[in-house]
N, CA, C and O atoms as a Maestro MAE file, in Angstrom:
{
 s_m_m2io_version
 :::
 2.0.0
}

f_m_ct {
 s_m_title
 :::
 protein
 m_atom[256] {
  # First column is atom index #
  i_m_mmod_type
  r_m_x_coord
  r_m_y_coord
  r_m_z_coord
  i_m_residue_number
  s_m_chain_name
  s_m_pdb_residue_name
  s_m_pdb_atom_name
  i_m_atomic_number
  :::
  1 25 -7.037 -21.028 1.562 1 A "UNK " " N  " 7
  2 3 -6.611 -20.889 2.814 1 A "UNK " " CA " 6
  3 2 -7.589 -20.591 3.929 1 A "UNK " " C  " 6
  4 15 -7.901 -19.404 4.031 1 A "UNK " " O  " 8
  5 25 -8.109 -21.403 4.746 2 A "UNK " " N  " 7
  6 3 -9.088 -20.993 5.500 2 A "UNK " " CA " 6
  7 2 -8.648 -19.758 6.439 2 A "UNK " " C  " 6
  8 15 -7.480 -19.716 6.824 2 A "UNK " " O  " 8
  9 25 -9.446 -18.879 6.765 3 A "UNK " " N  " 7
  10 3 -9.376 -17.927 7.591 3 A "UNK " " CA " 6
  11 2 -10.519 -17.892 8.719 3 A "UNK " " C  " 6
  12 15 -11.365 -18.786 8.690 3 A "UNK " " O  " 8
  13 25 -10.573 -17.037 9.576 4 A "UNK " " N  " 7
  14 3 -11.817 -16.933 10.821 4 A "UNK " " CA " 6
  15 2 -13.085 -17.681 10.285 4 A "UNK " " C  " 6
  16 15 -13.514 -18.773 10.657 4 A "UNK " " O  " 8
  17 25 -13.574 -16.863 9.351 5 A "UNK " " N  " 7
  18 3 -15.195 -17.224 9.059 5 A "UNK " " CA " 6
  19 2 -15.265 -17.539 7.498 5 A "UNK " " C  " 6
  20 15 -16.382 -17.778 7.039 5 A "UNK " " O  " 8
  21 25 -14.100 -17.562 6.594 6 A "UNK " " N  " 7
  22 3 -14.256 -17.739 5.438 6 A "UNK " " CA " 6
  23 2 -12.969 -18.510 4.639 6 A "UNK " " C  " 6
  24 15 -12.358 -19.416 5.206 6 A "UNK " " O  " 8
  25 25 -12.631 -18.078 3.316 7 A "UNK " " N  " 7
  26 3 -11.457 -18.556 2.836 7 A "UNK " " CA " 6
  27 2 -10.912 -17.581 2.007 7 A "UNK " " C  " 6
  28 15 -11.628 -16.726 1.487 7 A "UNK " " O  " 8
  29 25 -9.458 -17.641 1.802 8 A "UNK " " N  " 7
  30 3 -8.727 -16.720 0.888 8 A "UNK " " CA " 6
  31 2 -8.197 -17.688 -0.244 8 A "UNK " " C  " 6
  32 15 -7.725 -18.816 -0.102 8 A "UNK " " O  " 8
  33 25 -8.377 -17.029 -1.300 9 A "UNK " " N  " 7
  34 3 -7.840 -17.839 -2.534 9 A "UNK " " CA " 6
  35 2 -6.423 -17.425 -3.129 9 A "UNK " " C  " 6
  36 15 -6.237 -16.281 -3.544 9 A "UNK " " O  " 8
  37 25 -5.574 -18.259 -3.150 10 A "UNK " " N  " 7
  38 3 -4.226 -17.881 -3.861 10 A "UNK " " CA " 6
  39 2 -4.318 -18.324 -5.121 10 A "UNK " " C  " 6
  40 15 -4.785 -19.436 -5.368 10 A "UNK " " O  " 8
  41 25 -3.823 -17.386 -6.183 11 A "UNK " " N  " 7
  42 3 -3.495 -17.539 -7.587 11 A "UNK " " CA " 6
  43 2 -2.071 -17.096 -7.833 11 A "UNK " " C  " 6
  44 15 -1.567 -15.996 -7.609 11 A "UNK " " O  " 8
  45 25 -1.480 -18.286 -8.388 12 A "UNK " " N  " 7
  46 3 -0.096 -17.706 -8.718 12 A "UNK " " CA " 6
  47 2 0.385 -18.436 -10.171 12 A "UNK " " C  " 6
  48 15 0.125 -19.587 -10.521 12 A "UNK " " O  " 8
  49 25 1.003 -17.628 -10.758 13 A "UNK " " N  " 7
  50 3 1.552 -17.783 -12.343 13 A "UNK " " CA " 6
  51 2 3.093 -18.314 -12.024 13 A "UNK " " C  " 6
  52 15 3.898 -17.557 -11.480 13 A "UNK " " O  " 8
  53 25 3.421 -19.580 -12.375 14 A "UNK " " N  " 7
  54 3 4.757 -19.891 -11.988 14 A "UNK " " CA " 6
  55 2 5.423 -20.372 -13.448 14 A "UNK " " C  " 6
  56 15 4.757 -21.023 -14.253 14 A "UNK " " O  " 8
  57 25 6.727 -20.004 -13.684 15 A "UNK " " N  " 7
  58 3 7.387 -20.424 -14.825 15 A "UNK " " CA " 6
  59 2 7.968 -21.814 -14.471 15 A "UNK " " C  " 6
  60 15 8.737 -22.061 -13.542 15 A "UNK " " O  " 8
  61 25 7.481 -22.645 -15.347 16 A "UNK " " N  " 7
  62 3 7.798 -24.075 -15.132 16 A "UNK " " CA " 6
  63 2 9.230 -24.439 -15.329 16 A "UNK " " C  " 6
  64 15 9.692 -25.422 -14.751 16 A "UNK " " O  " 8
  65 25 10.031 -23.621 -16.197 17 A "UNK " " N  " 7
  66 3 11.164 -23.961 -16.309 17 A "UNK " " CA " 6
  67 2 12.270 -23.356 -15.205 17 A "UNK " " C  " 6
  68 15 13.241 -24.020 -14.844 17 A "UNK " " O  " 8
  69 25 12.031 -22.210 -14.792 18 A "UNK " " N  " 7
  70 3 12.666 -21.600 -13.747 18 A "UNK " " CA " 6
  71 2 12.572 -21.674 -12.457 18 A "UNK " " C  " 6
  72 15 13.445 -21.516 -11.604 18 A "UNK " " O  " 8
  73 25 11.149 -21.994 -12.324 19 A "UNK " " N  " 7
  74 3 10.086 -22.081 -11.132 19 A "UNK " " CA " 6
  75 2 10.011 -20.918 -10.230 19 A "UNK " " C  " 6
  76 15 10.009 -20.964 -9.000 19 A "UNK " " O  " 8
  77 25 9.945 -19.802 -11.026 20 A "UNK " " N  " 7
  78 3 10.129 -18.343 -10.556 20 A "UNK " " CA " 6
  79 2 8.335 -17.994 -10.704 20 A "UNK " " C  " 6
  80 15 7.603 -18.334 -11.633 20 A "UNK " " O  " 8
  81 25 7.996 -17.277 -9.560 21 A "UNK " " N  " 7
  82 3 6.626 -16.915 -9.413 21 A "UNK " " CA " 6
  83 2 6.581 -15.665 -10.145 21 A "UNK " " C  " 6
  84 15 7.268 -14.732 -9.728 21 A "UNK " " O  " 8
  85 25 5.792 -15.503 -11.285 22 A "UNK " " N  " 7
  86 3 5.704 -14.300 -12.222 22 A "UNK " " CA " 6
  87 2 4.948 -13.464 -11.492 22 A "UNK " " C  " 6
  88 15 5.388 -12.336 -11.273 22 A "UNK " " O  " 8
  89 25 3.787 -13.821 -11.025 23 A "UNK " " N  " 7
  90 3 2.641 -12.983 -10.167 23 A "UNK " " CA " 6
  91 2 2.051 -14.055 -9.527 23 A "UNK " " C  " 6
  92 15 2.150 -15.277 -9.636 23 A "UNK " " O  " 8
  93 25 1.257 -13.118 -8.665 24 A "UNK " " N  " 7
  94 3 0.363 -13.614 -7.558 24 A "UNK " " CA " 6
  95 2 -0.569 -12.851 -6.875 24 A "UNK " " C  " 6
  96 15 -0.264 -11.686 -6.622 24 A "UNK " " O  " 8
  97 25 -1.806 -13.345 -6.474 25 A "UNK " " N  " 7
  98 3 -2.850 -12.684 -5.827 25 A "UNK " " CA " 6
  99 2 -3.483 -13.257 -4.780 25 A "UNK " " C  " 6
  100 15 -3.523 -14.487 -4.761 25 A "UNK " " O  " 8
  101 25 -3.959 -12.680 -3.955 26 A "UNK " " N  " 7
  102 3 -5.064 -13.163 -3.114 26 A "UNK " " CA " 6
  103 2 -6.433 -12.495 -3.004 26 A "UNK " " C  " 6
  104 15 -6.599 -11.275 -2.972 26 A "UNK " " O  " 8
  105 25 -7.227 -13.252 -2.960 27 A "UNK " " N  " 7
  106 3 -8.615 -12.713 -2.947 27 A "UNK " " CA " 6
  107 2 -9.654 -13.620 -2.040 27 A "UNK " " C  " 6
  108 15 -9.439 -14.803 -1.774 27 A "UNK " " O  " 8
  109 25 -10.828 -12.873 -1.604 28 A "UNK " " N  " 7
  110 3 -11.696 -13.867 -0.847 28 A "UNK " " CA " 6
  111 2 -12.696 -14.180 -1.754 28 A "UNK " " C  " 6
  112 15 -13.743 -14.540 -1.217 28 A "UNK " " O  " 8
  113 25 -12.694 -14.154 -2.951 29 A "UNK " " N  " 7
  114 3 -13.756 -14.639 -3.910 29 A "UNK " " CA " 6
  115 2 -12.866 -15.433 -5.040 29 A "UNK " " C  " 6
  116 15 -11.677 -15.150 -5.178 29 A "UNK " " O  " 8
  117 25 -13.436 -16.338 -5.758 30 A "UNK " " N  " 7
  118 3 -12.954 -17.145 -6.836 30 A "UNK " " CA " 6
  119 2 -13.669 -16.827 -8.139 30 A "UNK " " C  " 6
  120 15 -13.895 -17.680 -8.997 30 A "UNK " " O  " 8
  121 25 -14.033 -15.462 -8.241 31 A "UNK " " N  " 7
  122 3 -14.900 -14.926 -9.414 31 A "UNK " " CA " 6
  123 2 -13.880 -14.932 -10.642 31 A "UNK " " C  " 6
  124 15 -12.661 -14.992 -10.479 31 A "UNK " " O  " 8
  125 25 -14.542 -14.860 -11.965 32 A "UNK " " N  " 7
  126 3 -13.987 -14.844 -13.106 32 A "UNK " " CA " 6
  127 2 -12.940 -13.407 -13.161 32 A "UNK " " C  " 6
  128 15 -11.919 -13.350 -13.846 32 A "UNK " " O  " 8
  129 25 -13.377 -12.466 -12.417 33 A "UNK " " N  " 7
  130 3 -12.721 -11.189 -12.492 33 A "UNK " " CA " 6
  131 2 -11.145 -11.275 -11.870 33 A "UNK " " C  " 6
  132 15 -10.103 -10.748 -12.261 33 A "UNK " " O  " 8
  133 25 -11.393 -12.044 -10.893 34 A "UNK " " N  " 7
  134 3 -10.198 -12.046 -10.074 34 A "UNK " " CA " 6
  135 2 -9.067 -13.039 -10.978 34 A "UNK " " C  " 6
  136 15 -7.858 -12.834 -10.861 34 A "UNK " " O  " 8
  137 25 -9.575 -14.064 -11.833 35 A "UNK " " N  " 7
  138 3 -8.719 -14.939 -12.519 35 A "UNK " " CA " 6
  139 2 -8.368 -14.382 -13.695 35 A "UNK " " C  " 6
  140 15 -7.339 -14.785 -14.239 35 A "UNK " " O  " 8
  141 25 -9.139 -13.379 -14.288 36 A "UNK " " N  " 7
  142 3 -8.677 -12.882 -15.450 36 A "UNK " " CA " 6
  143 2 -7.711 -11.686 -15.079 36 A "UNK " " C  " 6
  144 15 -6.737 -11.374 -15.764 36 A "UNK " " O  " 8
  145 25 -8.058 -11.119 -14.028 37 A "UNK " " N  " 7
  146 3 -7.036 -9.889 -13.715 37 A "UNK " " CA " 6
  147 2 -5.505 -10.460 -13.257 37 A "UNK " " C  " 6
  148 15 -4.473 -9.800 -13.377 37 A "UNK " " O  " 8
  149 25 -5.568 -11.512 -12.834 38 A "UNK " " N  " 7
  150 3 -4.367 -12.236 -12.385 38 A "UNK " " CA " 6
  151 2 -3.710 -12.569 -13.696 38 A "UNK " " C  " 6
  152 15 -2.601 -12.082 -13.917 38 A "UNK " " O  " 8
  153 25 -4.278 -13.347 -14.586 39 A "UNK " " N  " 7
  154 3 -3.776 -13.614 -15.951 39 A "UNK " " CA " 6
  155 2 -3.198 -12.467 -16.746 39 A "UNK " " C  " 6
  156 15 -2.121 -12.536 -17.337 39 A "UNK " " O  " 8
  157 25 -4.105 -11.248 -16.717 40 A "UNK " " N  " 7
  158 3 -3.450 -10.157 -17.386 40 A "UNK " " CA " 6
  159 2 -2.272 -9.419 -16.908 40 A "UNK " " C  " 6
  160 15 -1.616 -8.728 -17.687 40 A "UNK " " O  " 8
  161 25 -1.903 -9.557 -15.368 41 A "UNK " " N  " 7
  162 3 -1.155 -8.862 -14.748 41 A "UNK " " CA " 6
  163 2 0.145 -9.796 -15.141 41 A "UNK " " C  " 6
  164 15 1.205 -9.224 -15.396 41 A "UNK " " O  " 8
  165 25 0.054 -11.380 -15.195 42 A "UNK " " N  " 7
  166 3 1.346 -12.160 -15.480 42 A "UNK " " CA " 6
  167 2 1.709 -11.901 -17.062 42 A "UNK " " C  " 6
  168 15 2.874 -11.833 -17.454 42 A "UNK " " O  " 8
  169 25 0.522 -11.760 -17.954 43 A "UNK " " N  " 7
  170 3 0.990 -11.616 -19.325 43 A "UNK " " CA " 6
  171 2 1.667 -10.184 -19.664 43 A "UNK " " C  " 6
  172 15 2.336 -10.089 -20.693 43 A "UNK " " O  " 8
  173 25 1.504 -9.093 -18.826 44 A "UNK " " N  " 7
  174 3 2.432 -7.898 -18.913 44 A "UNK " " CA " 6
  175 2 3.706 -8.136 -18.759 44 A "UNK " " C  " 6
  176 15 4.462 -7.374 -19.361 44 A "UNK " " O  " 8
  177 25 4.335 -9.277 -17.898 45 A "UNK " " N  " 7
  178 3 5.671 -9.553 -17.838 45 A "UNK " " CA " 6
  179 2 6.168 -10.486 -18.911 45 A "UNK " " C  " 6
  180 15 7.360 -10.397 -19.205 45 A "UNK " " O  " 8
  181 25 5.396 -11.396 -19.556 46 A "UNK " " N  " 7
  182 3 5.880 -12.313 -20.403 46 A "UNK " " CA " 6
  183 2 4.841 -13.011 -21.148 46 A "UNK " " C  " 6
  184 15 3.701 -12.970 -20.685 46 A "UNK " " O  " 8
  185 25 5.044 -13.603 -22.158 47 A "UNK " " N  " 7
  186 3 3.939 -14.268 -22.998 47 A "UNK " " CA " 6
  187 2 4.500 -15.773 -23.129 47 A "UNK " " C  " 6
  188 15 5.528 -15.996 -23.769 47 A "UNK " " O  " 8
  189 25 3.766 -16.799 -22.487 48 A "UNK " " N  " 7
  190 3 4.440 -18.199 -22.393 48 A "UNK " " CA " 6
  191 2 4.000 -18.827 -23.687 48 A "UNK " " C  " 6
  192 15 2.940 -18.609 -24.276 48 A "UNK " " O  " 8
  193 25 5.141 -19.781 -24.104 49 A "UNK " " N  " 7
  194 3 4.696 -20.564 -25.041 49 A "UNK " " CA " 6
  195 2 3.697 -21.586 -24.791 49 A "UNK " " C  " 6
  196 15 2.963 -21.858 -25.741 49 A "UNK " " O  " 8
  197 25 3.537 -22.170 -23.762 50 A "UNK " " N  " 7
  198 3 2.570 -23.084 -23.150 50 A "UNK " " CA " 6
  199 2 1.939 -22.636 -22.064 50 A "UNK " " C  " 6
  200 15 2.595 -22.105 -21.167 50 A "UNK " " O  " 8
  201 25 0.708 -22.764 -21.979 51 A "UNK " " N  " 7
  202 3 -0.051 -22.414 -20.885 51 A "UNK " " CA " 6
  203 2 -1.197 -23.332 -20.283 51 A "UNK " " C  " 6
  204 15 -2.232 -23.525 -20.921 51 A "UNK " " O  " 8
  205 25 -0.979 -23.886 -19.044 52 A "UNK " " N  " 7
  206 3 -1.865 -24.726 -18.711 52 A "UNK " " CA " 6
  207 2 -2.445 -24.386 -17.067 52 A "UNK " " C  " 6
  208 15 -1.901 -23.518 -16.383 52 A "UNK " " O  " 8
  209 25 -3.498 -25.120 -16.619 53 A "UNK " " N  " 7
  210 3 -4.023 -24.658 -15.508 53 A "UNK " " CA " 6
  211 2 -4.239 -25.843 -14.788 53 A "UNK " " C  " 6
  212 15 -4.608 -26.882 -15.335 53 A "UNK " " O  " 8
  213 25 -3.991 -25.717 -13.393 54 A "UNK " " N  " 7
  214 3 -4.177 -26.731 -12.193 54 A "UNK " " CA " 6
  215 2 -5.175 -26.257 -11.446 54 A "UNK " " C  " 6
  216 15 -4.968 -25.407 -10.580 54 A "UNK " " O  " 8
  217 25 -6.372 -26.755 -11.698 55 A "UNK " " N  " 7
  218 3 -7.499 -26.012 -10.787 55 A "UNK " " CA " 6
  219 2 -7.472 -26.229 -9.395 55 A "UNK " " C  " 6
  220 15 -8.110 -25.549 -8.591 55 A "UNK " " O  " 8
  221 25 -6.556 -27.408 -9.035 56 A "UNK " " N  " 7
  222 3 -6.390 -27.725 -7.693 56 A "UNK " " CA " 6
  223 2 -7.373 -28.469 -6.989 56 A "UNK " " C  " 6
  224 15 -8.128 -29.057 -7.763 56 A "UNK " " O  " 8
  225 25 -7.602 -28.631 -5.890 57 A "UNK " " N  " 7
  226 3 -8.656 -29.455 -5.222 57 A "UNK " " CA " 6
  227 2 -9.194 -28.628 -4.070 57 A "UNK " " C  " 6
  228 15 -8.541 -27.807 -3.425 57 A "UNK " " O  " 8
  229 25 -10.450 -28.943 -3.896 58 A "UNK " " N  " 7
  230 3 -11.192 -28.261 -2.940 58 A "UNK " " CA " 6
  231 2 -11.069 -28.962 -1.439 58 A "UNK " " C  " 6
  232 15 -11.371 -30.142 -1.264 58 A "UNK " " O  " 8
  233 25 -10.721 -28.336 -0.671 59 A "UNK " " N  " 7
  234 3 -10.051 -28.960 0.577 59 A "UNK " " CA " 6
  235 2 -11.328 -29.066 1.706 59 A "UNK " " C  " 6
  236 15 -11.367 -29.769 2.715 59 A "UNK " " O  " 8
  237 25 -12.256 -28.217 1.237 60 A "UNK " " N  " 7
  238 3 -13.228 -28.311 2.302 60 A "UNK " " CA " 6
  239 2 -14.084 -29.398 2.136 60 A "UNK " " C  " 6
  240 15 -14.513 -29.635 1.007 60 A "UNK " " O  " 8
  241 25 -14.430 -30.160 3.167 61 A "UNK " " N  " 7
  242 3 -15.179 -31.386 3.394 61 A "UNK " " CA " 6
  243 2 -16.689 -31.293 3.813 61 A "UNK " " C  " 6
  244 15 -17.007 -30.394 4.592 61 A "UNK " " O  " 8
  245 25 -17.499 -32.037 3.415 62 A "UNK " " N  " 7
  246 3 -18.859 -31.975 3.797 62 A "UNK " " CA " 6
  247 2 -18.699 -32.703 5.173 62 A "UNK " " C  " 6
  248 15 -17.963 -33.682 5.300 62 A "UNK " " O  " 8
  249 25 -19.393 -32.197 6.140 63 A "UNK " " N  " 7
  250 3 -19.700 -32.846 7.521 63 A "UNK " " CA " 6
  251 2 -21.003 -33.472 7.514 63 A "UNK " " C  " 6
  252 15 -22.001 -32.753 7.447 63 A "UNK " " O  " 8
  253 25 -21.115 -34.820 7.580 64 A "UNK " " N  " 7
  254 3 -22.158 -35.563 7.721 64 A "UNK " " CA " 6
  255 2 -22.886 -35.611 9.026 64 A "UNK " " C  " 6
  256 15 -23.882 -36.324 9.151 64 A "UNK " " O  " 8
  :::
 }
 m_bond[255] {
  # First column is bond index #
  i_m_from
  i_m_to
  i_m_order
  :::
  1 1 2 1
  2 2 3 1
  3 3 4 2
  4 3 5 1
  5 5 6 1
  6 6 7 1
  7 7 8 2
  8 7 9 1
  9 9 10 1
  10 10 11 1
  11 11 12 2
  12 11 13 1
  13 13 14 1
  14 14 15 1
  15 15 16 2
  16 15 17 1
  17 17 18 1
  18 18 19 1
  19 19 20 2
  20 19 21 1
  21 21 22 1
  22 22 23 1
  23 23 24 2
  24 23 25 1
  25 25 26 1
  26 26 27 1
  27 27 28 2
  28 27 29 1
  29 29 30 1
  30 30 31 1
  31 31 32 2
  32 31 33 1
  33 33 34 1
  34 34 35 1
  35 35 36 2
  36 35 37 1
  37 37 38 1
  38 38 39 1
  39 39 40 2
  40 39 41 1
  41 41 42 1
  42 42 43 1
  43 43 44 2
  44 43 45 1
  45 45 46 1
  46 46 47 1
  47 47 48 2
  48 47 49 1
  49 49 50 1
  50 50 51 1
  51 51 52 2
  52 51 53 1
  53 53 54 1
  54 54 55 1
  55 55 56 2
  56 55 57 1
  57 57 58 1
  58 58 59 1
  59 59 60 2
  60 59 61 1
  61 61 62 1
  62 62 63 1
  63 63 64 2
  64 63 65 1
  65 65 66 1
  66 66 67 1
  67 67 68 2
  68 67 69 1
  69 69 70 1
  70 70 71 1
  71 71 72 2
  72 71 73 1
  73 73 74 1
  74 74 75 1
  75 75 76 2
  76 75 77 1
  77 77 78 1
  78 78 79 1
  79 79 80 2
  80 79 81 1
  81 81 82 1
  82 82 83 1
  83 83 84 2
  84 83 85 1
  85 85 86 1
  86 86 87 1
  87 87 88 2
  88 87 89 1
  89 89 90 1
  90 90 91 1
  91 91 92 2
  92 91 93 1
  93 93 94 1
  94 94 95 1
  95 95 96 2
  96 95 97 1
  97 97 98 1
  98 98 99 1
  99 99 100 2
  100 99 101 1
  101 101 102 1
  102 102 103 1
  103 103 104 2
  104 103 105 1
  105 105 106 1
  106 106 107 1
  107 107 108 2
  108 107 109 1
  109 109 110 1
  110 110 111 1
  111 111 112 2
  112 111 113 1
  113 113 114 1
  114 114 115 1
  115 115 116 2
  116 115 117 1
  117 117 118 1
  118 118 119 1
  119 119 120 2
  120 119 121 1
  121 121 122 1
  122 122 123 1
  123 123 124 2
  124 123 125 1
  125 125 126 1
  126 126 127 1
  127 127 128 2
  128 127 129 1
  129 129 130 1
  130 130 131 1
  131 131 132 2
  132 131 133 1
  133 133 134 1
  134 134 135 1
  135 135 136 2
  136 135 137 1
  137 137 138 1
  138 138 139 1
  139 139 140 2
  140 139 141 1
  141 141 142 1
  142 142 143 1
  143 143 144 2
  144 143 145 1
  145 145 146 1
  146 146 147 1
  147 147 148 2
  148 147 149 1
  149 149 150 1
  150 150 151 1
  151 151 152 2
  152 151 153 1
  153 153 154 1
  154 154 155 1
  155 155 156 2
  156 155 157 1
  157 157 158 1
  158 158 159 1
  159 159 160 2
  160 159 161 1
  161 161 162 1
  162 162 163 1
  163 163 164 2
  164 163 165 1
  165 165 166 1
  166 166 167 1
  167 167 168 2
  168 167 169 1
  169 169 170 1
  170 170 171 1
  171 171 172 2
  172 171 173 1
  173 173 174 1
  174 174 175 1
  175 175 176 2
  176 175 177 1
  177 177 178 1
  178 178 179 1
  179 179 180 2
  180 179 181 1
  181 181 182 1
  182 182 183 1
  183 183 184 2
  184 183 185 1
  185 185 186 1
  186 186 187 1
  187 187 188 2
  188 187 189 1
  189 189 190 1
  190 190 191 1
  191 191 192 2
  192 191 193 1
  193 193 194 1
  194 194 195 1
  195 195 196 2
  196 195 197 1
  197 197 198 1
  198 198 199 1
  199 199 200 2
  200 199 201 1
  201 201 202 1
  202 202 203 1
  203 203 204 2
  204 203 205 1
  205 205 206 1
  206 206 207 1
  207 207 208 2
  208 207 209 1
  209 209 210 1
  210 210 211 1
  211 211 212 2
  212 211 213 1
  213 213 214 1
  214 214 215 1
  215 215 216 2
  216 215 217 1
  217 217 218 1
  218 218 219 1
  219 219 220 2
  220 219 221 1
  221 221 222 1
  222 222 223 1
  223 223 224 2
  224 223 225 1
  225 225 226 1
  226 226 227 1
  227 227 228 2
  228 227 229 1
  229 229 230 1
  230 230 231 1
  231 231 232 2
  232 231 233 1
  233 233 234 1
  234 234 235 1
  235 235 236 2
  236 235 237 1
  237 237 238 1
  238 238 239 1
  239 239 240 2
  240 239 241 1
  241 241 242 1
  242 242 243 1
  243 243 244 2
  244 243 245 1
  245 245 246 1
  246 246 247 1
  247 247 248 2
  248 247 249 1
  249 249 250 1
  250 250 251 1
  251 251 252 2
  252 251 253 1
  253 253 254 1
  254 254 255 1
  255 255 256 2
  :::
 }
}
């Protein structure tokens, strides 16, 4: 999500069956600590049978 001078990154863990958001976090970096912390937070709530990742797309475009 673009903000005034930077970006915010939203990470959400969603139960595919119920479509319930198990956990979510916003951060201004997309470093590995943020992602691992999000995963740990969600795994405290429940352990999935199957886990996959949608890495999304980078909406920023280069201006020529």
